N, C-alpha and C positions, 0 to 999 in steps of 0.2 A: 638748374637747382632752385633759382629764384621763383620760377613758375610753380614748382612742386611745393615750395614753402607757402606761396600765396594760396594755392588750392587747399593746403592743409589748414591755413589760417581761417579761410572761409568755412571749412567744414567744422573747425573747432568752435567758431562763433555761432554757427547754426545749432550745434549740439548744446552749447551753453545756453543759448536763448530758449531752446526747447525745454531743457531741464529747469530753467529758472522761471518758466511761465507759471503764473498763479492761476489755478483753475477756480472757477466760481461754482463748480459742481452743478451746472445747469442740466446736465444729462442725468436722467433717472432710469436705471435699468428696469424698474418695475413699471414704468410709464414712458417708454422711449419716444413716443410721438406726442406726448402731452404738451399742450401750449394754450395760451389765450390768443385768439385771433380777433382782430378788430377790423371789421369790414365797413368801408365808407362808400356808400352808394349815392351818387348824384342822381336825383330823381327828376329834376326839372331845372330849367334856367329861369332866372328873374332879371329884371332890367339892369341890375348891377352885380349879379352874382348867381347863387343857385340855392336849391333846397336839397338837403341830403339826409339820408337815414343812416345813423351809425349804430352798428350792432356788435356787441361783445359776446364772442362765443367762448365758453370755458370748456375746451377739449381735454382738460386734465381729468384723468379717471377718478382720483380721490382727493384732489386738493381743491377746496372750494373758497369762495370769497365770503368771509363772515362779517358781522356787524363791527364797525360802522360803515362797511361797504367800500366799493371801489371809488378812486379818484383818477380821472383821466385828464392828462395835460398835453399840451403841444405848443409849438412855436409857429406862428403864421410866417410865410415866406414874403408876402407883400404887405399891404396895409388893410388886410381884411378886418371886418367887424362881424359880430354876431347880432343880427337883427332880432331874431326870435328863437326860442327853443320850446320844444314839447316833449314831456317825459324826462326832462333833466333841467339843470340850471347851472350857470356859472357861479362860482363862489364869490367873485368880485366883478363889479361893473367896470371899473377903471375910469380913465378920463375921457368922457364923451362930450366935452364942453363945446367942441367945434360944430356939433350937430344942432340944427334948429328943429323945433317941434319935438315930437316924441324921440327920445334918444334910443340908441341901440341897447340891446340886452347886455352886451359886453364889448368894450373897446380895447381890452388889454392885448398886448402882443403875445403874451404867453397865458392864455386862459387856463383855468382849472374847472372841470365840470364834474358834478356829482349827480347821482340818481335822486329822484323825488321819493318822498315817503309814502307808505301805504295810506290810503284815504285821500289822496290827491283828487281834486274835482275831475270829472270825466273829460271835460273839454281841455284839460292839460295833460291828458294821458295818450299814449299809443301802446300797442301790444308789447308785452315783455318789458315794460317799465315799472317804476314806482314800487320797488321792493326795498328801498333804503340801500341799494347797492349790494344786497346779498344775492350771491349767485351760487347755485349748487354745483357739486362736482358732477361730471358727465356720467359716471357709472352709478352714482347715487340717485340722480333724478335728471335725466337729459331734458325734460320739459322746462325746468326752471334753471337750466345751465346757460341761459341766454338773457342778456339785458340789452335794451335798445333805447334810442332817443332820436328825435328829429331836430335838425338845425337848419336855420336860414342864414346864409352867409352873404355879406355884401362886400363891394370893392375888391372883388376877387378875379374878375374875368368871367366871360359868359360863353366860352367855347372850350372844347377839349384841348385846344392848343394854347389858350391863354390862362386857364386855371392852373393852380399849383397845389400839390398835396401838402398838408401840414408836415413839419418835420420835428425832430427831437421829441418823439412820443414818450411820455412817462406814464406809468401805471402803478398806482399804489393800491394794494388790495388786502387789507387797508393800509399796511405799512409798506416799507421798501421791500425789495426782493425780486422784482420783475425787471428785466432788461428787454427793451423793445427795439426791433430793427426798423429800417427806414420803410416808408410806404412804397409799395410796389403796384404798378398797374397790372390788373388781371382782367380776365374776360368778364364783361359786364354781367351782373347778377340778373337772373330772370325771375319774374314774379307772375303768379297765377291769380286770376280773379277768384272771388269767393265761390263761384259756381264751377271753377276749374275749366272753363270753356275758352278763356282768353289769356294770352300770355304776353306780358310786356317786359321791357328790360331797362336797366339803368343806363343813363347816358355815359357814365364813366364809373369805374369801380377801383378803389385802392384797397389793398390789404396790408395790415401791419401785424407782425407776429411778435408776441412777448413770451419769454421763457423765465422760469423760476429758479432761483438759487437760494437754498436755505442759508448759506453763509452770508449772502448779502442781506437777507431778511433779518437774521438774528445772529449776533456774535457768539452766542452760546446755545446749547441745545434747549428744548422746551419740554422734553419728556424723558422718562426712563422706565426700565422694566425690572420688576423683581419676580422671583421664581420660588415655587415650593411643590412638594409632591407628597402623596400618601405614604410612600415607602421610605421617607427620610424625614427625620425631625427638623432638619436644618432648613431654615427659611433664608434664601439668598436675597439680600436687600439690593436696592439700587446702588451702584457704585457711589462712593463718597464724592461729593462735589460734582455730581454728574452735570448739573446746570449752573454751578457756581458754589460759593461757600458763604456761610453766614457772615463772616468778617470781610467779605468783599463788597464794597459800596456799589458796584455795578449791578448787583443782583437786586438792589432795592431793599426796602424795609421788610423785615419778617417779624411775625408775632407769635408768641408762645400759645400753644393750643389751650392752656389753662385759662387764658383770658380772651379766648376767641368769642365768648358769648357777648362781649361788649363791642365787638367790631361791627361797624355798620359802613357799608360801602358808600363813598361819596359819589354823587352823580357826575362831578367833574373829573373823577379819577377812575371811572369804571373800566378804562382800558390801560391803566397803569398797574402793574402787578403789585399785589400786597400778599405775600406768601406766608403760609404757616412755616415756622422754623423747623426744618428737617435736615438730616445729614446729607441729603442729595440736593435740596433747594430747587426742585423742579415744580413747575405749575401742575404737571400731570404725571401720575404714575400708573402704569399698566401692570397688573399682577396676573401671572399665568400659573394656575395650580392644576397639577395632574391629580385628578380626584379619585378615579376608580378604574380598575382594570377588570373587564368582563372576559368571558370566553371568546366572543367574536367582536366585542366592541371595547372602546375605552372612552373616558369622559374627562373633559377639561372644564374648569371654571375660570372665567375671565372677569376681572374686576378693574374698572377704570376710576381713579380717584382724582378729584380736583383740589389742589392745595392753594388755589388763588382765591382770596376773599373778595376780589374786585371784578371777577369775570365769570359770566355764564357762557358755556360753549353751546351755541345753537347749531343744529345740523351737523353735529360732530360725526366723525367716522374714524375707524381704526383699520389699518391694513396689516395683515399677518402673513408671514411666509413660513410654511411648514410642509414637508413632503406628503403628509396624509390629508391635505385639503382636497385632494381628488376623490376622497371617500367620506365626505361630510354626510352624516345621516340626518341630523336635526340640530337646529339652534332654538333655544327656549324663549328668549326675550330680545333678540336682536334680529335685524334683517341681514341677509347674507347674499353675496354674489361673488362668483369666482372671477378672478382677473386673469386674463391670458395676454401677457405683454407682447407675445409674438404669435398672434392668432394666425392660424393656417399653416404654421410650421411645427412639425412634430419634433419637439426638443425635450419632452418630458418636463415642461415648465408649468404645468397646471398645479402649482403648489402655493398660489397666492390667492388671498380672498380679501374682500372688503366687507367690514361689518359696521352697521350703523343702527341708530335707535329707531323704534317704532313711533310713527307720527302720533302726537298728542299723548304719548305714554312715557317714553324716555329718550326722545330725540333732542332734549336739551340736558346738558350736564351742568347742574347747578353749581354755584360758587362753593367754596370750602365750607364745611360744616356737616351737620348730620345728613343732609340730603345731597351732599356733593360727591356722589358716586353712582355708577350704573354697573350692572353685572349681568352676566348670562352664562349658560353652560352649553357646551358643544359636545355632541355625541359623534364620534368617528367610528366607522367600520374598519376593522383591522385589515391591513394588506399583508398577507402571509409572507410575501417576499421582502417586506420593508419593516414591519413593526418590531420594535424592541424598546425596552425601557433602559437599555444599557447606554452608558456614555452620553447622557443628555439628549438622546434622539427625540424624546417626547416634548422637548421645549422649542419654541419658535426660533427660526434663524434670524429673522428681522421683524421689527414692528414699527409702523408709522402711526402717529396720531395727527389728524388734520393735515396730513401731507408731510409732516416733519419726521425725520428719522430719529427714533428714540435710542437712548444709550442702553446698550445691553450689558449685563454682568460678564466678566471674563469667563470663557468656557471652562477653565479648570475649577471654577467655584460652583458649578451647577450641582444640584443634588444627584448623587449617584446611588445605585443600588447598594444595599448593605453587603458586607463581605460574607462569604459562606461560613466563616468561623468568627465568633465574637472577639472583640479586641480586648482580650484579657490583659495583654502585656502593657496596655496603656493605662490600666487602673492602678493608682497609688496603693490601694488597699491590697490588691493581689501581689504587687511587688513586695510590700511589707510582709505579707503572709509568707511568701516564698523565702524571704531572707530569714524570718523567724525559725521556720522549720529547718533551714540549712544550718543555722547555728546550733539547733537542738541535736542534729545528726552528728555534727562535729564534736559536740560535748560528750 
């Protein structure tokens, strides 16, 4: 009997721990393999350490690293120092007083490294550096979804058996939100010469993988969705307090639109939200309007509005999920690319697309004000087996802006098709008229 109770207790504790586990929502069903991989390649040994190339690969399909860019940190396991860096720099030098002559670039036990800015002299650059830490999403532009720098490390050991990988990797991109695993030794990276005729390889390669959690990045949502249609006068707004409320100090200061003309963003606070006062209090609102219904096509207008007076969104993107995205005919002022989260598996999941601005035209969403919006129209070909305007089918199932899940209105509030008969019974005038005639008949 005691053995049975003991087994039951263990099972109960296991189930309790499972149900009480707090998820950080790191898994994204629309981007199941998305992550940021940091590759640390030791290229050569030096008298007291090594020279390495560190490369940051953003394998996330639609989540990019925006300005002011990434910050990479770690903890040295031994007494390592950074003698020199190319393509990046440590934010602090630390205490290098014990070194004679030229001091190291950084002596801190826990250095923080940032990318160099555009315009850096060529002798301080390597390939894929010097973009201010801005890294594109993989689906948006894979060529600029990589950032790299070179680092010369001393007091570290000079062989594969004596050198140690950095630990406690932290990645801010630009704020919190990423959790990084420990460094793992993998097969050495191979490099080709410029003429592709010679192949070399790293002495040693470590990989670190970082995954994103919207909950860790921001305690409240950052965007919301409103809806409208040609067949219904009702405009469904963003849910009230989608991203906070005006009387909640955590949402920051908001300003009335009537005095917006006197608002001038301060250079020191460009990344602190200063929102226009709204009932949803979101920096970003996405509006989806079902515009026209043709015989073989139907048309949608998408407008993205910025309510933040202190923020321009460069390289913005929007991901939308709708069952008719497998029949997109034309987009009029956005770029478009279908996303297949489970490529190679026929599951009918070709219903997701990423939209982003055209370079030098609308790839930057300006701060709140007259220019703080971008918009486009999407023409869909009807799928006879799917298409309907009934029960909210024409509206998106889910929308992301810059990788964050936007708050959708409740489904029962969506604009529905009008009833076949007019709602006469709901008119006070009709009720009064019927009552008047009833009284006359009785008299």
